[in-house]
C-alpha positions as CSV (number, residue, x, y, z in Angstrom):
1,M,34.9,-0.4,13.8
2,S,31.3,-1.9,14.1
3,K,30.7,-5.2,15.5
4,L,29.9,-6.5,12.0
5,E,33.1,-5.2,10.6
6,E,35.0,-7.0,13.4
7,L,33.3,-10.2,12.6
8,I,33.9,-9.9,9.0
9,Q,37.6,-9.0,9.7
10,R,37.8,-12.1,11.9
11,Y,36.0,-14.7,9.9
12,C,36.2,-13.7,6.2
13,P,38.8,-10.9,5.7
14,D,39.3,-12.2,2.2
15,G,35.7,-12.4,1.2
16,V,33.0,-14.8,1.0
17,E,32.1,-17.6,-0.9
18,Y,28.9,-17.4,-3.4
19,V,27.1,-20.5,-4.1
20,K,24.0,-21.4,-5.9
21,L,21.0,-21.5,-3.4
22,G,20.3,-25.4,-4.3
23,R,23.5,-26.3,-2.6
24,V,22.6,-25.0,0.6
25,C,18.8,-24.9,0.8
26,G,16.0,-27.3,-0.2
27,F,12.9,-25.8,-2.1
28,I,9.6,-27.4,-3.2
29,S,6.7,-25.8,-5.0
30,G,3.1,-26.2,-4.0
31,F,0.5,-28.8,-4.4
32,A,-2.4,-28.3,-6.8
33,F,-5.5,-27.9,-4.7
34,K,-8.6,-28.2,-6.6
35,A,-10.8,-24.9,-6.4
36,S,-13.9,-27.0,-6.5
37,L,-12.8,-28.5,-3.1
38,F,-12.2,-25.3,-1.3
39,H,-14.4,-24.8,1.8
40,K,-15.3,-21.9,4.3
41,E,-13.4,-23.8,7.0
42,G,-10.9,-26.3,7.5
43,E,-6.9,-26.3,6.6
44,P,-5.8,-23.0,5.4
45,V,-4.1,-22.8,1.9
46,C,-1.4,-20.1,1.2
47,K,-1.7,-18.8,-2.5
48,T,0.5,-16.0,-4.1
49,T,-2.1,-13.3,-3.0
50,N,-1.7,-14.3,0.6
51,I,2.1,-13.1,0.4
52,Q,1.5,-9.4,1.5
53,Q,4.1,-7.0,2.8
54,N,6.8,-9.6,3.2
55,A,4.8,-12.0,5.2
56,I,2.0,-14.6,5.1
57,D,-1.4,-12.9,5.4
58,F,-3.7,-15.5,6.9
59,S,-7.0,-13.0,6.7
60,N,-8.2,-14.1,3.2
61,M,-7.3,-17.8,2.8
62,E,-9.2,-20.7,1.0
63,Y,-9.8,-23.8,3.1
64,F,-9.9,-27.4,2.3
65,H,-10.4,-30.9,4.1
66,L,-7.7,-33.3,4.5
67,D,-10.0,-36.2,3.8
68,D,-10.8,-34.7,0.3
69,Y,-7.3,-36.1,-0.9
70,D,-5.7,-39.5,-0.7
71,T,-2.1,-37.8,-1.1
72,C,-0.1,-37.2,2.1
73,L,0.3,-33.5,2.3
74,D,2.7,-33.1,5.1
75,R,5.6,-31.9,2.9
76,Y,3.5,-29.0,1.7
77,L,2.9,-27.6,5.4
78,I,4.1,-24.2,6.1
79,M,5.4,-23.7,9.6
80,P,6.1,-20.8,11.8
81,Q,9.1,-18.9,10.3
82,D,9.1,-20.9,7.2
83,I,10.0,-18.8,4.1
84,V,8.0,-18.7,1.1
85,I,7.8,-17.3,-2.5
86,G,5.2,-16.5,-5.1
87,M,6.4,-17.8,-8.3
88,S,3.8,-16.1,-10.7
89,G,2.9,-12.6,-11.5
90,T,4.5,-10.1,-9.2
91,I,7.4,-12.1,-7.5
92,K,6.9,-11.9,-3.7
93,V,9.0,-13.1,-0.7
94,G,7.3,-13.6,2.7
95,I,7.9,-15.4,6.0
96,N,5.3,-17.0,8.2
97,N,5.6,-14.3,11.3
98,S,2.5,-16.2,13.0
99,N,2.2,-19.3,15.3
100,R,-0.1,-20.8,12.8
101,K,0.3,-23.5,9.9
102,C,-1.1,-23.6,6.5
103,Y,-0.4,-25.5,3.4
104,L,1.4,-24.3,0.2
105,N,-0.5,-23.9,-3.0
106,Q,0.8,-24.5,-6.6
107,R,3.0,-21.5,-7.8
108,V,4.1,-20.8,-4.2
109,G,7.4,-22.2,-3.2
110,K,9.1,-23.0,0.4
111,F,12.5,-22.9,1.3
112,S,14.2,-25.3,3.8
113,P,17.7,-24.0,4.6
114,N,20.6,-26.2,5.8
115,K,20.9,-24.6,9.3
116,E,24.6,-25.6,9.5
117,V,25.6,-22.9,7.1
118,L,22.7,-20.8,6.5
119,N,20.6,-18.7,9.0
120,N,16.8,-19.0,8.2
121,R,16.4,-15.0,8.5
122,Y,19.7,-14.3,6.7
123,L,18.0,-16.3,3.9
124,F,14.8,-14.2,4.1
125,Y,16.7,-10.9,3.9
126,I,18.9,-12.2,1.0
127,L,15.7,-13.3,-1.1
128,L,14.1,-9.9,-0.4
129,N,17.3,-8.4,-2.0
130,S,17.2,-10.9,-4.8
131,T,13.6,-10.4,-6.5
132,D,15.0,-8.4,-9.3
133,T,17.9,-10.5,-10.0
134,L,15.5,-13.6,-10.2
135,C,13.1,-11.8,-12.4
136,E,15.9,-10.8,-14.9
137,G,16.3,-14.3,-16.0
138,I,12.5,-14.8,-16.9
139,T,11.7,-15.0,-20.5
140,G,8.2,-15.4,-22.2
141,G,5.2,-13.6,-21.8
142,S,4.0,-10.5,-19.9
143,V,3.2,-12.7,-16.7
144,K,6.4,-13.7,-14.8
145,N,6.7,-17.3,-13.7
146,L,9.6,-18.6,-11.9
147,S,10.7,-22.3,-12.1
148,N,12.4,-24.4,-9.4
149,N,15.6,-24.2,-11.5
150,D,15.5,-20.3,-11.5
151,I,15.4,-20.4,-7.5
152,N,17.9,-23.2,-7.1
153,N,20.6,-21.5,-9.7
154,L,20.4,-18.1,-7.7
155,E,23.9,-17.3,-6.4
156,I,24.0,-16.1,-2.7
157,P,26.8,-15.2,-0.6
158,I,27.5,-17.4,2.4
159,P,29.4,-15.7,5.1
160,P,30.2,-17.6,8.4
161,L,27.2,-18.0,10.6
162,P,28.2,-15.3,13.2
163,V,28.3,-12.6,10.4
164,Q,25.0,-13.7,9.1
165,E,23.6,-13.6,12.8
166,E,24.8,-10.2,13.1
167,I,23.5,-8.9,9.9
168,V,20.2,-10.5,10.9
169,R,20.2,-8.6,14.3
170,V,20.9,-5.2,12.5
171,L,18.2,-5.7,9.7
172,D,15.5,-7.0,12.3
173,T,16.1,-3.9,14.4
174,F,15.0,-1.8,11.3
175,T,12.2,-4.1,10.6
176,E,10.8,-3.9,14.0
177,L,11.3,-0.1,14.1
178,Q,9.1,0.0,10.8
179,A,6.5,-2.2,12.3
180,E,6.3,0.0,15.4
181,L,5.9,3.0,13.2
182,Q,3.2,1.3,11.0
183,A,1.4,0.4,14.2
184,E,1.5,3.8,15.3
185,L,0.2,5.1,12.1
186,Q,-2.8,2.5,12.2
187,K,-3.7,3.8,15.7
188,R,-3.6,7.6,14.4
189,E,-5.7,6.8,11.5
190,Q,-8.2,5.0,14.0
191,Q,-8.3,8.3,15.9
192,Y,-8.8,10.4,12.8
193,D,-11.7,8.1,12.0
194,Y,-13.1,8.7,15.4
195,Y,-12.6,12.5,15.5
196,Q,-14.1,12.8,11.9
197,D,-17.3,11.0,13.2
198,L,-17.3,13.1,16.6
199,L,-17.0,16.4,14.7
200,L,-18.8,15.8,11.4
201,N,-21.8,13.5,12.2
202,K,-24.7,15.6,10.8
203,S,-27.0,14.7,13.7
204,Q,-25.1,17.1,16.0
205,F,-25.7,20.0,13.7
206,S,-28.8,22.2,14.0
207,H,-28.5,24.2,11.0
208,L,-28.5,22.8,7.6
209,V,-28.3,24.6,4.3
210,S,-28.1,23.4,0.6
211,I,-24.9,23.8,-1.1
212,G,-26.3,26.0,-3.9
213,D,-27.6,28.3,-1.3
214,V,-24.0,29.2,-0.1
215,C,-21.7,28.1,-3.0
216,D,-21.1,28.5,-6.6
217,I,-20.6,25.5,-8.5
218,K,-18.4,25.4,-11.4
219,K,-18.1,22.5,-14.1
220,G,-14.7,22.1,-15.4
221,N,-14.1,22.4,-19.3
222,T,-10.3,21.9,-19.7
223,P,-9.5,18.7,-21.6
224,I,-6.5,16.8,-20.4
225,Q,-5.2,16.3,-23.9
226,K,-5.2,20.2,-24.5
227,A,-3.5,21.1,-21.3
228,K,-0.8,23.7,-21.8
229,E,2.1,25.3,-19.8
230,G,0.7,28.1,-17.7
231,D,0.4,29.7,-14.3
232,Y,-2.8,27.5,-13.3
233,P,-2.2,23.7,-12.3
234,L,-4.9,21.7,-13.9
235,V,-6.7,19.7,-11.5
236,V,-7.9,16.2,-12.7
237,T,-8.5,13.0,-10.6
238,T,-5.1,11.3,-11.5
239,M,-2.6,14.0,-12.3
240,E,-1.6,17.4,-12.3
241,R,-0.7,19.6,-15.3
242,R,-0.5,23.0,-16.3
243,S,-3.3,25.0,-18.3
244,S,-3.9,28.4,-19.9
245,D,-7.3,27.5,-20.9
246,T,-10.4,29.6,-19.8
247,Y,-11.7,27.5,-16.9
248,Q,-9.3,28.9,-14.2
249,F,-10.0,30.0,-10.6
250,N,-8.3,31.7,-7.9
251,A,-10.3,30.6,-4.7
252,N,-10.5,28.1,-2.2
253,A,-12.9,25.3,-3.5
254,V,-13.9,21.5,-2.8
255,C,-13.3,19.7,-6.3
256,I,-15.6,16.6,-6.8
257,P,-15.2,14.0,-9.6
258,L,-18.4,13.8,-11.8
259,I,-17.4,10.5,-13.2
260,S,-16.8,7.2,-11.4
261,S,-17.3,3.5,-12.0
262,R,-19.1,0.7,-10.3
263,G,-17.5,-1.8,-8.2
264,H,-19.4,-5.1,-7.5
265,G,-22.5,-3.2,-8.8
266,V,-22.1,-0.4,-6.5
267,A,-21.1,3.1,-7.5
268,S,-18.4,4.6,-5.4
269,L,-16.3,8.0,-5.2
270,N,-13.0,7.5,-3.7
271,H,-12.2,11.1,-2.9
272,V,-13.1,14.7,-3.1
273,Y,-10.1,17.3,-3.3
274,Y,-9.5,20.5,-1.7
275,Q,-7.8,23.0,-3.8
276,E,-6.5,26.5,-2.7
277,G,-5.5,29.4,-4.8
278,K,-5.2,29.2,-8.6
279,F,-6.1,26.2,-10.4
280,A,-7.9,25.2,-13.8
281,L,-10.5,22.6,-13.7
282,G,-10.5,19.5,-15.7
283,N,-13.6,18.5,-17.6
284,I,-14.5,15.6,-15.4
285,L,-14.8,17.6,-12.2
286,C,-16.7,20.5,-10.7
287,A,-15.5,23.1,-8.1
288,V,-17.7,23.8,-5.2
289,I,-16.7,27.5,-4.2
290,P,-18.2,29.1,-1.0
291,H,-19.9,32.5,-1.9
292,D,-18.2,34.0,1.3
293,E,-15.5,32.4,3.4
294,K,-16.8,34.2,6.3
295,V,-19.7,32.2,6.3
296,L,-18.5,29.1,5.1
297,K,-15.1,27.8,5.1
298,A,-13.9,25.8,2.1
299,K,-11.7,23.4,4.2
300,F,-14.5,22.8,6.6
301,L,-16.8,22.0,3.4
302,Y,-14.1,19.6,2.1
303,Y,-13.7,17.6,5.5
304,Y,-17.5,17.4,5.7
305,L,-18.1,16.2,2.0
306,E,-15.1,13.6,2.2
307,Y,-16.6,12.4,5.3
308,A,-20.2,12.1,4.3
309,K,-19.7,11.4,0.6
310,D,-21.0,8.0,0.6
311,Y,-24.4,9.2,1.8
312,T,-24.3,12.7,0.3
313,L,-22.8,12.4,-3.1
314,V,-22.7,8.7,-4.2
315,P,-26.6,8.3,-4.0
316,L,-26.4,11.0,-6.9
317,M,-24.5,9.0,-9.2
318,K,-26.5,7.4,-12.0
319,G,-25.8,5.2,-15.1
320,G,-24.2,1.8,-16.1
321,A,-20.7,0.6,-15.5
322,N,-19.6,4.2,-15.8
323,V,-21.6,6.5,-13.6
324,S,-22.0,10.2,-13.2
325,M,-23.7,13.1,-11.4
326,H,-24.7,16.4,-12.4
327,C,-23.9,20.0,-10.7
328,Y,-27.5,20.6,-10.3
329,D,-27.9,17.6,-8.1
330,I,-24.9,18.8,-6.1
331,E,-26.4,22.0,-5.5
332,K,-29.4,20.3,-3.5
333,V,-27.0,18.5,-1.1
334,K,-27.6,19.5,2.6
335,I,-24.7,20.4,4.5
336,P,-24.3,21.6,8.1
337,L,-23.6,25.3,8.8
338,P,-22.0,25.9,12.3
339,S,-20.5,29.2,13.5
340,L,-17.3,30.1,11.7
341,E,-15.3,29.6,14.8
342,E,-16.5,26.1,15.1
343,Q,-15.8,25.4,11.4
344,E,-12.2,26.7,11.9
345,R,-11.8,24.5,15.0
346,I,-12.9,21.5,13.1
347,A,-10.8,22.0,10.1
348,Y,-7.7,22.8,12.5
349,I,-8.2,19.6,14.3
350,L,-8.7,17.5,11.2
351,D,-5.7,19.3,9.5
352,R,-3.4,18.1,12.2
353,F,-4.6,14.4,11.9
354,D,-4.5,14.6,8.0
355,A,-0.9,15.8,8.1
356,L,0.0,13.1,10.6
357,T,-1.7,10.3,8.8
358,N,-1.3,11.3,5.1
359,D,1.3,13.9,4.5
360,L,4.1,12.3,2.7
361,T,6.5,15.1,3.4
362,A,5.8,15.3,7.3
363,G,4.4,13.2,10.1
364,L,4.3,9.3,10.2
365,P,4.2,8.6,6.5
366,A,7.4,10.6,5.9
367,E,9.1,8.8,8.9
368,I,8.0,5.3,7.7
369,D,9.2,6.1,4.3
370,K,12.6,7.6,5.4
371,R,13.0,4.3,7.7
372,R,12.2,2.0,4.5
373,Q,14.8,3.6,2.6
374,Q,17.4,3.5,5.4
375,Y,16.5,-0.3,5.8
376,E,16.5,-0.8,2.0
377,F,20.0,0.8,2.0
378,Y,21.5,-1.0,4.6
379,R,20.0,-4.3,3.5
380,D,21.6,-3.9,0.0
381,K,25.1,-2.7,1.9
382,L,25.1,-5.5,4.4
383,L,24.2,-8.3,2.0
384,T,26.9,-7.3,-0.5
385,F,30.4,-9.0,-0.2
386,K,33.5,-9.2,-1.9
387,R,33.9,-12.7,-3.5
388,I,36.8,-15.0,-2.3
389,G,39.3,-14.6,-5.0
390,N,38.3,-11.2,-6.3
391,D,40.7,-8.1,-5.4
């Protein structure tokens, strides 16, 4: 029998009481700060957008000056370990894990649990587990808006404090493990960026060639809406389907989107794609296929173009809100051509980092996802109790 099971058997063997949150916890919604009085420095304001990944994110806050307001704003202070909830749009719960203070903006609410009956972090985990329940009662338009009553009327289980504390200990252990894995992933991503720059910086290569000299460039012509079941997966930028149309290939290639968009007036290209074996090409991409993989490895070309796309491919994009480039412009792009052995070495190193940082079936992302699923399973299991009086 686990320690938690022993505590439940000792303190609440017949079940626990479910009560409305308003009976055991204070709640206030935020102050209507004026956008016209925000500054680049001063006192930070927590908006709904500052609740990220179950915590308060201080990196992109607005600021105000206390002397701009006649009202005493002390009640709207968010202190370390205070729990908040975004009450509009995506309903999000967060906790102030920092040592900093900030102020509560409108449409953000703050909880003040009665510590004699309700552990603060237990409440945090309960709320994380209750966002779907809170949203079920919302009626009206497409944008979700919680009221104070919605929150105060939420029914939550209140086991004795020793049981709450043990639940917190278990769930904190899962949370800390996820944080450690996330920090490790961030470190590996930084290493990946370092090795990309070390291995692919064009200044270190002495031999450059035009893509058109060593590759064929094929423009796709398979409309997505005409994709049919077949042997060749259809490569598009957002999905994969099957096609039996004529633009089919059986090669190792780099697929490049020919159409993109402008963000803040600047053209962008999110990714190029590596494709191996059979594929049919969607009509908004082109495939760059090396003439001879004994001269140029498609995997090396992929890593180089992904690394260097901002100054090799993006400048080719022309147009208004939707920008595009032409295959004949891509032919002129200069790429390095080191020895085959060096290409294979670079691709091998970057393959390992790519699998570690991006592969959802292996490496750290898979481990993080596995731990997240375990955490959510145990959070739901640990926070579900038999009600007193129910057999």
